[in-house]
C-alpha positions as CSV (number, residue, x, y, z in Angstrom):
1,M,0.0,0.0,0.0
2,S,1.4,3.4,-1.0
3,D,0.9,6.6,0.9
4,S,-1.5,9.1,-0.7
5,P,0.1,12.3,-2.1
6,P,-0.2,15.6,-0.1
7,H,-3.7,17.0,-0.2
8,R,-4.5,19.3,-3.1
9,D,-7.7,20.7,-4.4
10,P,-8.9,18.2,-7.1
11,A,-8.4,19.5,-10.7
12,P,-11.6,20.1,-12.6
13,V,-12.5,17.4,-15.0
14,E,-13.3,18.3,-18.6
15,G,-17.0,18.4,-19.2
16,A,-17.9,18.2,-15.5
17,R,-20.8,20.2,-14.2
18,L,-19.5,22.5,-11.5
19,V,-21.5,24.7,-9.2
20,G,-23.1,27.7,-10.9
21,W,-23.6,31.2,-9.4
22,L,-27.3,30.7,-8.9
23,E,-26.7,27.5,-7.0
24,L,-24.2,29.3,-4.7
25,F,-26.7,32.1,-4.1
26,Y,-29.3,29.4,-3.3
27,D,-26.9,27.8,-0.8
28,L,-26.4,31.1,1.0
29,V,-30.1,31.6,1.3
30,F,-30.6,28.0,2.5
31,V,-27.9,28.5,5.2
32,A,-29.5,31.8,6.3
33,A,-32.7,29.7,6.8
34,I,-30.7,27.3,8.9
35,V,-29.5,30.1,11.1
36,T,-33.1,31.0,11.8
37,F,-33.8,27.4,12.8
38,S,-30.8,27.5,15.2
39,D,-32.1,30.7,16.7
40,A,-35.3,28.9,17.7
41,V,-33.3,26.3,19.6
42,S,-31.1,28.9,21.1
43,V,-34.1,30.7,22.6
44,R,-35.8,27.6,23.9
45,P,-33.6,24.5,23.9
46,D,-36.3,22.1,25.0
47,G,-36.5,18.5,23.6
48,D,-39.7,19.2,21.7
49,V,-38.3,22.3,20.1
50,I,-35.1,20.5,19.1
51,A,-37.1,17.7,17.6
52,V,-39.4,20.0,15.6
53,V,-36.5,22.1,14.3
54,T,-34.5,19.0,13.3
55,A,-37.5,17.6,11.4
56,A,-38.0,20.9,9.7
57,F,-34.3,21.1,8.8
58,A,-34.5,17.6,7.3
59,A,-37.7,18.5,5.3
60,V,-36.2,21.6,3.7
61,W,-32.8,19.8,3.2
62,W,-34.6,17.2,1.2
63,I,-35.9,20.0,-1.1
64,W,-32.4,21.3,-1.4
65,M,-31.0,17.9,-2.2
66,T,-33.7,17.2,-4.8
67,T,-33.0,20.6,-6.5
68,T,-29.2,19.9,-6.4
69,L,-29.8,16.5,-8.1
70,F,-32.0,18.2,-10.6
71,A,-29.2,20.6,-11.5
72,N,-26.8,17.7,-11.7
73,R,-29.0,15.6,-14.0
74,F,-30.6,18.2,-16.2
75,G,-28.5,21.4,-16.1
76,A,-31.4,23.7,-16.9
77,D,-30.4,27.4,-16.5
78,D,-32.9,29.4,-18.5
79,A,-35.1,32.2,-17.3
80,P,-38.1,30.0,-16.1
81,Q,-35.7,27.8,-14.2
82,R,-34.1,30.8,-12.5
83,A,-37.5,32.1,-11.6
84,L,-38.4,28.7,-10.1
85,V,-35.2,28.7,-8.0
86,L,-35.9,32.2,-6.8
87,V,-39.4,31.3,-5.8
88,Q,-38.0,28.3,-3.9
89,M,-35.5,30.5,-2.1
90,L,-38.3,32.8,-1.0
91,L,-40.4,29.9,0.2
92,L,-37.5,28.4,2.1
93,T,-37.0,31.7,3.9
94,M,-40.6,32.0,4.8
95,I,-40.8,28.5,6.2
96,A,-37.7,29.1,8.3
97,L,-39.2,32.3,9.7
98,L,-42.4,30.3,10.6
99,V,-40.4,27.6,12.3
100,G,-38.2,30.1,14.1
101,D,-41.3,31.9,15.4
102,G,-42.7,28.7,16.8
103,L,-44.1,26.0,14.4
104,G,-47.0,25.3,16.8
105,Q,-48.3,28.8,16.0
106,H,-48.0,28.5,12.3
107,E,-48.6,24.9,11.4
108,G,-51.2,25.6,8.7
109,Y,-49.1,28.3,7.0
110,A,-46.0,26.1,7.1
111,S,-48.0,23.2,5.5
112,I,-49.1,25.5,2.7
113,I,-45.6,26.8,2.0
114,Y,-44.1,23.3,2.0
115,A,-46.8,22.2,-0.4
116,L,-45.8,25.1,-2.7
117,L,-42.2,24.0,-2.4
118,C,-43.2,20.6,-3.7
119,L,-45.2,22.1,-6.5
120,D,-42.1,24.2,-7.4
121,V,-40.0,21.1,-7.7
122,A,-42.8,19.3,-9.6
123,V,-42.8,22.2,-12.2
124,M,-39.0,22.1,-12.5
125,H,-39.1,18.4,-13.4
126,G,-42.3,18.8,-15.6
127,R,-40.3,21.1,-17.9
128,E,-37.8,18.2,-18.6
129,V,-40.2,15.3,-19.4
130,N,-38.8,15.2,-23.0
131,A,-35.2,15.0,-21.9
132,P,-33.1,12.3,-23.7
133,A,-31.2,9.3,-22.4
134,G,-33.7,8.0,-19.8
135,L,-33.8,11.4,-18.0
136,G,-37.3,12.0,-19.3
137,A,-38.7,9.1,-17.4
138,L,-37.0,10.4,-14.2
139,A,-38.5,13.8,-14.8
140,V,-42.0,12.3,-15.2
141,A,-41.6,10.3,-12.0
142,R,-40.4,13.3,-9.9
143,R,-43.0,15.6,-11.3
144,N,-45.8,13.1,-10.4
145,E,-44.4,12.4,-6.9
146,Y,-44.0,16.0,-5.9
147,A,-47.3,17.0,-7.4
148,V,-49.1,14.2,-5.5
149,A,-47.3,15.0,-2.3
150,A,-48.6,18.6,-2.4
151,L,-52.2,17.4,-2.1
152,P,-52.1,15.9,1.5
153,L,-49.8,18.8,2.6
154,L,-52.3,21.4,1.3
155,A,-55.2,19.4,3.0
156,A,-53.2,19.4,6.3
157,A,-53.3,23.2,6.4
158,F,-57.1,23.0,7.0
159,I,-57.2,20.0,9.4
160,E,-56.0,20.2,13.0
161,G,-55.0,17.6,15.5
162,P,-53.4,14.2,14.8
163,A,-54.9,14.0,11.3
164,R,-52.6,16.9,10.3
165,Y,-49.5,14.9,11.3
166,V,-50.8,11.9,9.4
167,L,-51.2,13.9,6.3
168,W,-47.7,15.4,6.7
169,G,-46.3,11.9,7.0
170,I,-48.1,10.8,3.8
171,G,-46.8,13.8,1.9
172,L,-43.2,13.3,3.0
173,V,-43.2,9.5,2.4
174,T,-44.5,10.2,-1.1
175,I,-41.3,12.2,-2.0
176,V,-38.7,10.6,0.3
177,L,-39.3,6.9,-0.3
178,P,-39.0,7.0,-4.1
179,G,-35.9,9.2,-3.8
180,V,-34.2,6.8,-1.4
181,N,-35.0,3.8,-3.6
182,Y,-34.1,5.3,-6.9
183,R,-31.1,3.7,-8.6
184,F,-30.2,6.7,-10.8
185,G,-31.7,5.1,-13.9
186,R,-28.8,2.8,-14.8
187,A,-31.2,0.3,-16.3
188,S,-32.7,2.9,-18.5
189,G,-29.5,4.2,-19.9
190,E,-28.9,7.3,-17.8
191,A,-25.4,8.7,-17.6
192,P,-23.7,8.4,-14.1
193,L,-24.1,11.2,-11.6
194,G,-21.9,14.2,-12.1
195,E,-19.5,13.4,-9.2
196,E,-17.5,16.6,-9.4
197,H,-20.6,18.8,-9.2
198,L,-22.2,16.9,-6.3
199,V,-18.9,16.8,-4.3
200,E,-18.4,20.5,-4.8
201,R,-22.0,21.4,-4.0
202,M,-22.0,19.4,-0.8
203,G,-18.6,20.7,0.2
204,L,-19.7,24.3,-0.4
205,L,-22.8,23.9,1.7
206,T,-20.7,22.3,4.5
207,I,-18.2,25.1,4.5
208,I,-20.9,27.8,4.5
209,V,-22.6,26.0,7.5
210,C,-19.2,26.0,9.3
211,G,-18.8,29.7,8.6
212,E,-22.3,30.6,9.7
213,S,-21.8,28.6,12.9
214,F,-18.9,30.8,13.8
215,V,-20.7,34.0,12.7
216,K,-23.7,33.2,14.8
217,V,-21.7,32.9,18.0
218,S,-19.7,36.0,17.1
219,L,-22.8,38.1,16.7
220,L,-24.1,36.9,20.1
221,A,-20.7,37.8,21.7
222,S,-20.9,41.3,20.2
223,D,-24.3,41.9,21.7
224,G,-23.1,44.1,24.6
225,S,-19.6,44.6,26.0
226,L,-17.0,42.0,25.0
227,E,-15.9,40.2,28.1
228,Q,-13.1,37.7,28.8
229,L,-15.3,34.7,28.6
230,D,-16.6,35.9,25.2
231,V,-13.0,36.0,23.8
232,I,-12.2,32.6,25.2
233,V,-15.3,30.9,23.9
234,L,-14.9,32.6,20.5
235,V,-11.3,31.5,20.1
236,A,-12.2,28.0,21.3
237,L,-15.1,27.8,18.7
238,F,-12.8,29.1,16.0
239,V,-10.3,26.3,16.7
240,L,-13.2,23.8,16.8
241,V,-14.7,25.0,13.5
242,F,-11.3,24.9,11.9
243,S,-10.8,21.3,13.1
244,M,-14.2,20.4,11.6
245,W,-13.1,21.9,8.3
246,W,-9.8,20.1,8.5
247,S,-11.3,16.7,9.3
248,Y,-13.9,17.0,6.4
249,F,-12.0,18.8,3.6
250,D,-8.8,16.8,4.0
251,D,-10.7,13.7,3.3
252,V,-14.3,13.7,1.9
253,P,-14.0,15.9,-1.3
254,E,-11.0,14.0,-2.7
255,S,-12.4,10.6,-1.7
256,G,-15.3,10.8,-4.2
257,L,-18.6,9.0,-4.5
258,P,-18.7,5.2,-4.2
259,A,-20.0,3.0,-7.0
260,S,-22.5,1.3,-4.8
261,V,-26.0,2.9,-4.8
262,G,-26.5,2.0,-1.2
263,A,-23.2,3.7,-0.2
264,Q,-24.2,6.7,-2.2
265,R,-27.4,7.0,-0.2
266,G,-25.3,6.8,3.0
267,W,-23.0,9.6,1.6
268,F,-26.0,11.9,1.1
269,I,-27.8,11.1,4.4
270,G,-24.5,11.3,6.4
271,H,-24.1,14.8,5.1
272,L,-27.6,15.7,6.3
273,F,-26.8,14.7,9.9
274,L,-23.3,16.2,9.7
275,Q,-24.8,19.6,8.8
276,V,-27.4,19.4,11.5
277,C,-24.7,18.7,14.0
278,L,-22.5,21.6,12.8
279,V,-25.4,23.9,13.5
280,G,-25.9,22.2,16.9
281,V,-22.3,22.9,17.8
282,A,-22.9,26.7,17.3
283,V,-26.1,26.5,19.5
284,G,-24.1,24.8,22.3
285,Y,-21.3,27.3,22.3
286,A,-23.8,30.1,22.2
287,K,-25.2,28.7,25.4
288,L,-21.8,28.8,27.0
289,L,-21.7,32.5,26.3
290,R,-24.7,32.9,28.6
291,L,-22.6,31.8,31.6
292,D,-20.2,33.9,33.6
293,L,-16.5,33.3,33.9
294,G,-16.0,30.9,36.8
295,D,-19.4,29.1,36.3
296,A,-19.6,25.4,36.0
297,V,-21.4,23.8,33.1
298,D,-24.7,22.2,34.1
299,L,-26.2,19.1,32.5
300,D,-28.4,20.9,30.0
301,K,-25.6,23.0,28.6
302,M,-23.2,20.1,28.6
303,L,-25.6,18.1,26.5
304,L,-26.2,20.9,24.1
305,T,-22.5,21.3,23.6
306,V,-21.2,17.7,23.6
307,S,-24.1,15.9,21.9
308,P,-23.7,17.7,18.5
309,L,-20.0,16.9,18.6
310,I,-20.7,13.2,19.1
311,G,-23.2,13.4,16.2
312,M,-20.7,15.2,14.0
313,Y,-18.1,12.4,14.4
314,L,-20.6,9.7,13.9
315,S,-21.9,11.4,10.8
316,L,-18.4,11.9,9.5
317,A,-17.8,8.2,10.1
318,V,-20.8,7.4,7.9
319,V,-19.8,9.8,5.1
320,G,-16.1,8.5,5.2
321,A,-17.3,4.9,5.1
322,C,-19.3,5.7,1.9
323,T,-16.4,6.9,-0.3
324,R,-13.7,5.3,-2.4
325,R,-11.0,5.7,0.2
326,S,-9.4,2.5,1.5
327,P,-8.7,1.0,3.9
328,R,-11.7,2.5,5.7
329,G,-10.9,1.0,9.1
330,P,-8.4,3.4,10.6
331,L,-10.4,6.6,10.0
332,L,-13.7,4.9,10.8
333,T,-12.2,3.7,14.1
334,L,-10.9,7.1,14.9
335,R,-14.2,8.8,14.2
336,V,-16.4,6.3,16.1
337,G,-13.8,6.2,18.9
338,S,-13.8,10.0,19.1
339,A,-17.6,10.0,19.5
340,V,-17.4,7.4,22.2
341,A,-14.6,9.3,24.0
342,L,-16.7,12.4,24.2
343,V,-19.2,10.7,26.5
344,P,-16.9,10.4,29.5
345,L,-15.4,13.8,28.7
346,G,-18.9,15.3,28.7
347,L,-19.7,13.6,32.0
348,L,-16.4,14.9,33.5
349,I,-17.2,18.5,32.4
350,W,-20.6,18.2,34.0
351,K,-19.6,16.5,37.3
352,A,-16.2,18.1,38.0
353,D,-16.9,21.5,39.7
354,W,-13.3,22.5,39.0
355,I,-13.9,22.4,35.2
356,E,-15.3,25.9,34.6
357,V,-17.0,27.1,31.4
358,D,-13.8,28.5,29.9
359,A,-11.9,25.3,30.5
360,A,-14.7,23.2,29.1
361,A,-14.8,25.3,25.8
362,I,-11.0,25.0,25.5
363,A,-11.0,21.2,26.2
364,L,-13.6,20.5,23.5
365,A,-11.7,22.6,21.0
366,L,-8.4,20.8,21.8
367,F,-10.2,17.5,21.5
368,A,-11.4,18.4,18.0
369,L,-7.9,19.7,17.0
370,T,-6.3,16.5,18.2
371,H,-8.8,14.5,16.1
372,G,-8.0,16.5,13.0
373,L,-4.2,16.0,13.5
374,V,-4.6,12.2,14.0
375,A,-7.0,11.9,11.1
376,S,-4.4,13.8,8.9
377,I,-1.7,11.3,9.9
378,L,-4.0,8.2,9.3
379,R,-5.1,9.6,5.9
380,R,-1.5,9.3,4.6
381,G,-1.7,5.5,4.8
382,T,-4.8,5.3,2.6
383,R,-5.5,5.6,-1.1
384,V,-8.5,6.6,-3.2
385,A,-9.7,4.2,-5.9
386,P,-10.4,5.7,-9.3
387,P,-14.1,6.2,-10.2
388,R,-15.8,3.3,-12.1
């Protein structure tokens, strides 16, 4: 086994679809919506609020992922397509504001807006039903799925109680299940997925989420006079976010997509949970800023800070296991082991009165930095198989 060469940004492949300017704009609006979601948890970090916000994140992320795959497969960029994307961006912003204000107060409106998002996606695909090379059949299927899903979602806006949640479930299953089971049309002659475009698009969204996580806490620290604890927590978060960036971008982008359809699904879903956890890290560190220098970290704040880190390493383990890098064992063991090691570290932060909030923030940042360093060393003993 030979060592992999030093990390370099992958060279563009001739003919590859890379991310367009409208897609990047779309990602920025999407992440702004994510920040609104995180604010809802920051204000009221109860279990039911976290569950609702996470579910809403997953629902809008699915729309983002479907639109990304649409751009990857069809490449439409005319005036009607741009109008559809802009409408979708507006709807995503509106649903984020409703969730941030308290979904329980706006369930009916949120249901209508999500139905409109589904109709937007349906129209996108409906414009491509005559596409060649098997893509037309995919466009017809997606058009029908999203149009049908909009019906129970619209009905749910006018029905209250448990029946509303049943209708939401029917609508989501109608779009999620076919997407999860789809095999990218290999039997019907579709070309393979545009790997370079997908890797770059997912990487861009991940790095924007990392940046927004740091900005969120920075804005909270600047709300009032800047104190010693603010500086310590901000520096610790910066180191932590850098370590996340290091762990992801030294590995995942150059490792590519696997050939297996099942592993590709794992790659996509792993990114969903990774991005949720990145937002959660910002929420946890924002809560540390609410304490005073010398305070201990109570159980609630420890869970809010450590749990997203555990989820981040487990998500990174899933994503890393669903690439073409081999052997997978060393990095997989490191990531799962890091998640496990955070459990006793979190308990120590909670139980030990001598570990104050500043020391806790620094300890978690150093833990993440150490993980990034060890991962970089282990990566040198791996290789990436060429795409098939």
